N, C-alpha and C positions, 0 to 999 in steps of 0.2 A: 536554209536550203532543204527541200524535200528530196532526200537522197534516194528514196524508193522510186519516185517519179523519174529521177535522172538515171538510175540504174536500169529501169525498164526501157528508157530511150535507147540504151545500148545493148538491150537483151540479145538481139540477133548476133552481135559481135561476141558477146560473152559465150553464147552457145557454140558459136563457131570455134572459139578458142578451146573450150572444154572438149569438144568432139575431136579436134585435132590432137590434143594431148592424149585423149582416150585411145585414139587409133594408133598412136605411136608411143607406147609406154616404154620407159627406161627404168633400170634398177639401180639401187644403192647410190654410189657416187658417179655412176656412168651416165650422167644426164646431159650428154653433150648436145643433142638436138633440142631438148627442153630448154637448156641454158641459152642456146643461140636465139630461140624464139622470144624468150623473156628479155634478153639484152636488146634485141631489135625493137621490141615494144618500148622499153625504157628510153632508148636513144631517140625513138620517134616522138616521145612525149617530152624529151628534154630533161629527164630525171637522172640525176647523178647516181652512179652505182660503182661497186667494186666486187670482184670475185673473192669468195671466201669458201673455206671447207671444200676445196677441189672444184666442185661444180655448183656450189651455193652462191647466192647473190645477196648482198646487202645494199639496198638503195635508200636514198633519203630525199624527202620533200621538205625543203626549208621554207618556213613561213616568213612573211615580210617583217615580222617583229620577233625578237628573241623571246625565249621562254622554255618551258619544259619540252621533253622529247618522249613521245610514245611510239612503241613499235607494234606493227601488225605482222603476224607470222602465217605463212602458208607452206606446207610441205609438198614435195614434187614427185617423189619416187613411187614406182608401181611394185607389183608383186610377181614372183615367178610362178604364174598360174595361167592355164589355158582359158581364154575367153570363149565361153560357149553360147553367148548371146547371139541372136539373129537380128542384127540391125546394121544400118549403114555405117555406123561409127564404131563397130566392134574392132577389137585389136587386130592390127595387121602384122603383129610381131608374134611369131609362134612361141608359146610358152611364157609370154609376158602379158600382164593385164593390170589395168587400174581397177583393182578390186577393193579398194578402201577409200575411194573418193578424193585422192590427192590431186587428181586432174581438176576437180571442182574447187578444191582449196586454192590451187595455183591461180585458177581463173578468177576467183573471188578477190584474191589479193591484187591481181592486175586491174580488175575493174575498180577496186577501191583506189588504187594508185591513180588511175585516170581521172576519177571524179575529184579526188583530193588535190591533185596537182592543178586542176582547173581553178581552184579557189585558194591557192597558196598565198596570194596577195592579201587574203583576209585572215590568215592564220597567225597566231602568236605562239611560236614554238615550232617544233619539227615533228615529222612523222617518218620513222624508219620502216622499211619493208624487208622482212626476212624471208627469203625464198630458201627453204631448208632441204638439203639432200638427205638420203639415207635414214629417214625416220623409221623405216621398217626394219632396219638392220642394226647398226651400231649407234644411231642417233646423231645426225649432223649438227644438232643444236649444241652439243658439247664442244665440237670442233669450232663452230662459229663463235661461241663465247670465248674460247681460247685465242681466237684470232681477232678479238677486240670489237665485236659488233655492238656490245653494250656500252662502248665508250666513244668519245670524239664525234659527236657530243654524247654525253652520258645519257643512256636510256633510263627514264624514270618509271616506266610501266610497260607491260606487254599484254597484248590480247591475242588469243588464238581461238580457232573453232574447228569442229569436226562434223561432217555430215553424219546423220544417224537414221538408218532405215527403220528404226523402231518408232520414230517420231514423225507424225504426219507433216507433210509439206505445208509451210505457212506458219509453223510453230517452232519454238526452240525449247531446249531443256537446259536448266541451270542447276548447279549443285554447289552448296557451300562447303568450305573446308576441304577435305580430301576428295579428289575427283577420280584419280586413278591409282592403282597399286604400284608398289616398287617390285622389281623382279631380280632374281638371282639364278641364272642358269647354272647347273652343276653336273659334274660327271663323277661317278664312283667306279674305279677299276678294282675289281676283286680278284685276287690271285689265290689259287689253290694248288692242288696237285692232281694232274690228269691221270687217266688210266682206263681200264676196261670197265664197261658198265656192269659186267658180271661180278666184279670184285670191288665194290665201293669201299670196302674196309681198307684197301690199299691206297685210297685216294683221299684228297680233301676237296670235296665237291663244291665249286664256286656257284653252281646253279642253285643248290639248296641254300647256301649262304645268302645269295642275292634275294631269294624269296623271303627269307626272314627279315632282311634289311628293308625291302620294299614295304612289307606289312608294318614293321615297327615305325617307319618314318611317318606313317599316317597318324600315329598317336600324338605326334607333336602338335598337330592342329586340333585334334579332337579332345586331347586331355591336358595340354599344356598352355594353350592360348585361351583367353577369356572367350566364352561362347558368343558374346556380343561383338567381338572384333573379328572381321573376316580375315582368312588366310587360306592359302592353297599350296599343297605340294603335289605337283603332277609328275609322274614318271612317264616320259615320252618314248623311251625305247629301252630294251634289254637285248644285248647282243652277246652270244656265247654259244659255242658248240658247233660241230660240223656233221655229226651223225647220231643216230638214235642210240647206238650202243657204245658211245665214247663219252666219258666224263672229261670235259675240257679243262685246260689249265687256267682259263681266265674268263670272266664275264664283265662286260661294261654296261653300266646303267647310266642313263641320261635323263635329266628332268629339269624342272624349274620351280623355284619358290616365289610365291606372290604374297606380299604383306601390305598392310595399310598404315603401319606405324613404324617409325624409325627404330624404336626400342624392340619391337617384335621382329623386325628385319635382322637385327644383330642376334637376338636370342635364338631364332630358328636356325640361322647359319651355325651357331655354336652347337646347338643340340643335334643338328644333322651330323656334324662331325663326330660328336661323342657317341651317338647311337650307332652309326655305321661302324666306326672303329671298334666299339665295344663288342658288337655282335660278331664282326669278322674275326676279331682276335679270339673270342671265346669259342669259335667254331674252327680254330686252328688255321685260319687263312691270314692274308695280309691285304691291305688296300691302299690305294692312292685316291685322294679326294681333291677335286678342283671346284671351287665355287667362284663364279664370275661376279663382278660388280656391274650390273646392268642399270636400267632406268630407275631413278628414284621415284618416290611418291609425288604426285602432282597436287599441289595445294592452291586453292583459290583464295586470293586476298579479299576480305569482306568489302572494302571500299571499292576496289576495282570491279568486283562482281556486281555491286550496286550500279556502277557506271554502265556496265553492259546491260543489266536488267532494265534500268530506266530508259536507256537508249533504245532497246528492243521494243519497249512499250510504246515509244514514239512511232516506231516504224510499223509494227504489226498489231499493237494493242495488248493491253494487260491480260486479256483472256487467252492469249496465244502463248503465254509463258508457262511452261511446265516446270514446277519445282521438284527436282529429283531428290528422292530420299536416300537412295543407296549409291555408293560409289561403284565404279567399274573395276573388276579384277584385271582388266586389260591394262597394258602399259602405254605410255605416250611420252615421246621425247620432249614435248613442250615442258615437261616437268623440270628439265634443266634450266629453262628460263624462269620458271616459277620459284626456283630456289635462289635465284640471283636478284630478282626484282619483283615488286608487287604485280601480280598477274591475274588474269581472268581467262578461263577456258570454258567454252560452252558448246552445246550440241545443236546443230542446225538440222531441222527435220527435212527429210528427202523422200519419205514414204508416200506412195500413192496406190492404194489397193485397187482402185478402179482401172488403173493402167497396168496393174500387175507388177508394180515396182515395190516388191516386198522382200526380195532375196537378201540374205545376210552378207555383210562385208566379209572379205577374205574367201568368198565363194565365187565359182565360175560364172554365175548368172547375175552378179551384183550390178546394179545400175542406180542412178539417182533421177528423181524428177527435177528436170532442169529449171523449173520454176523457183527452186530454192536458191539459185545462184544470185539473181538480183536482190533477193531478200538478204542474203549473206553480205553482199556488197554494201547494201544500205545500212545494215546494223554496224558493220565494221567502220564505215565512214562516220556515222552518227556518234558512235562511241568514242572514236578518236577525237572528233571535234569537240564533243562535250567535255572530254577529259581536259583538253587544252584550255577551253574556256573556263573551266572550273578551277584550274590550277595555275593559271597565268594572270 
């Protein structure tokens, strides 16, 4: 089957779905309207499903013959951001916006479900559909996995995608090995002794201590990790003090660690504690440090990436495949699936300079060229079918 032709036949429906989701964004796990829309679609198509991870959905298309099971994932949640676009499908919800393309991801998964369900009698094996909540916050994938979406039947492989405003519509980007960084948000609460700004000798100034801590933490990346291995420590906020002439009792620092290797992740966390505690203690203060375990690194499996790459070549041609050299320092909850099963994650171009669709994700003017949606549907369908044919 030529899935691109079939996807283009339902292009108007795909665009209508995407614009409806875009106009009615929901956050985190509070995806009640989105959930209802997807359930109604699945029921209309006769596709079996169950609710997982609060408002997530795990659906399954069972082939006529037994065999392997592959999963396709689409995330659903939006961002707490005001939509500043001037278009008919701009967000109708104040302070909420689909600024990262999850409306397109959900639509692509629904389109793939529709086309694959129509040929289930020809399939050997199964296709699971993961509609994931809370990708932008705590990662719904983790909860979905805990609730058994990778079992009964056992999922053998997973494929995911993300629209990318840096890649021209009609093309995709693929990256071998590590695709996205791991992240560890942290807070450092530095306690000193407050007092009058005119008499610093009677105080232990947590602001001065915090300045030394912030500067020293940057040396972990610049002097303790190999220069060829990416890593970032970002300080996102420093809170402390109430007036110009008062030395406060406490300063709170918040930031995030991003690393590309598991061993570096462990090392940077250890050194952050050692350096912060050492400086604070040496400057007569005390501190409390909390480091969270957030998203892990996202790894692409070589064989699964080849399935996606070869399938994309069938759909859009070999010359439309961009081989990405560098991983992203951003995080992606698909990483949880990639740790559990052989997986492939790729970037779907949605940029169109002629139409002014160039604005970055997580920005108030973000949009996608909707021509990317049928392409995403076709690649997902082709990759799923090719995997089942190759492995059954």
